[in-house]
N, C-alpha and C positions, 0 to 999 in steps of 0.2 A: 669478555663482554660480561653482563650482570649474571648474577647466580637466582637472580628473583625471575619468576617468569613475566613475561609482557602483560597476562591478565593480572597477576599479584601486583605489580606495580601500577597498573590503572586503577585498581581499586584504592591503594593506598594515597597516591598522588591526587585523586578525586575527591577524597575526603579532605586533605589539606586545601586544595584549591577552591572546594565549594566552601569550606569554613572562610576561607579568605575573602571570597565572593560576597558571603555574610556580611563580614566585619566591614569591608570596602562600602557595601551600602550603608550601614552605619554609621561610618564614618562622612560618608557623602551627606546624609541626613543631618548628623551633627554641624557640617559646614554650613548647608542650607539654615539652619537653625540659627546660627551663629552670624550670618549673613542678617537674615531677619532683625536678630537683636541689636547688633550695628546700626542697622536704619532706623531703629525705634531708641536705640540709646538704652536697652533694658540691661543695666549695668547687673544686676543679678542673675539674669540668664546669662550673659557673657560668663560671670565667674562661674558657673555651673556647666557650661560647655566646655571651657579649657579644661577641666579636671577630666571630664568625658572624653574629649578628643585626644589627650594625652594616653589615656590607658589604652583605647581602641588603636592609636597607630602603635603602641608598646606591641598590642597583640597581635597587629598584622606584620610587623618585623619579628616576630618570633614566628609567626607560620611561614613567612618567607624563608626565615634560616631552617626551618623544618624541610621547606620544600627543597630547598637546595641541598641541605644533607642528604635528602633520601635521593635527590639526582645524582650527586656524588658518589652516593654508596652505590648504586645502578651504575657507574661508570661514566657518567655524564658531567664534564667538566664545567665548573661554573664559568658563566659568560652569558653574551648575548643570544647566543645560539642553544644554550642548554635547554631550555624547553620546547624547542622545536625538534631537536633531536631524539627527547624522550617522548614526544608526539608521534614523530615517525616510526619510533621502535614499538609504543605500546597502544596507540590510539586506535582502536576500533569503531567505525561509527562517528569519529569526531567528537565525541562526548568531552574528552580532555579538553581539545581545541576549542569546543564552544565555549566552556567555563573559562579558559584562559583567555580568550578573546574579550569575552564580558568583564574580567578582572582589569584589563588594559584599559577596557573601554572607560569604567569606573574611575579608575584611577587617574586618567586625563581629564575626567571631568571633576575630580576632586582637586586635581592641582589647579585647573581654571578657578573654581570656587575658591581655594585658599589664596590665588592670587589676588583675585578681586577682593577680597576680605583684608588683607594685607594692604591693598591700596587706599581702600576705606579707613583703616587704621591710620595712615601715614598722613592722609590729606587731614582727617580729626586732629591729628597728634599736631601738625604743622599748624592749625587754627587755632589751638589750645596754646602752644609755644608763643605764636605772634599776640595774642590776647594777653597773655601774662608780661609780654616783654611790654607791652604797653602801660600794664598796670606798674610796671618796674620803672618806667620813664626810660625805658632803652629802645632802642630802634627794633622794630621787628624783625625777626631773622638772626639777632646777634643771639650768640650761645653764653650761657651763663657759664659754662665750663669747657675747658678745651680736651683735647684729646687724652691728657695723661690726668685730667680731673683738678687741673688748676681752673681758678674764677678767671675768666676773661670778659666777664661785663663790666661795665662802667656805672658801679655802685654809688659815686660820688653826687649823682644827679638825684633830686627829691622825684618820689614815684607819685602818682596819682593819689593815692591813699593818704599821703602826705599833705597835699597841696590843699 
């Protein structure tokens, strides 16, 4: 069993999980801002958000690694049950459990927002590629390059710009 007391562990894990909750809220807000920027096609805002999202994701990953290291240091093996085992051992008054549940809920909401934003990007990209194909005189949906980077489009036709 761990050499750290349950009270000490609870205090340390609360710091990490609490900071993770705060970062997860920041990331969720960035995803909401990204959604708005995608809807309004605000390229400058999207450029700024991408860097912020990446930094926030890196911070969350570092916090999760720290949480995992602490849990393993206290004798709780990595895996799906790690936090529940830790909570069962040290969580008086369900403080850690409440923070952990909040983090899981924010992560689920963020995942949904990210999937929605990704779908918007894919639809816009398909629309752009179809428009570009028309300008090139190719059938919409035909790829310009194959999987290995070779040209697969038919460039022998005249484009609309040449006509």
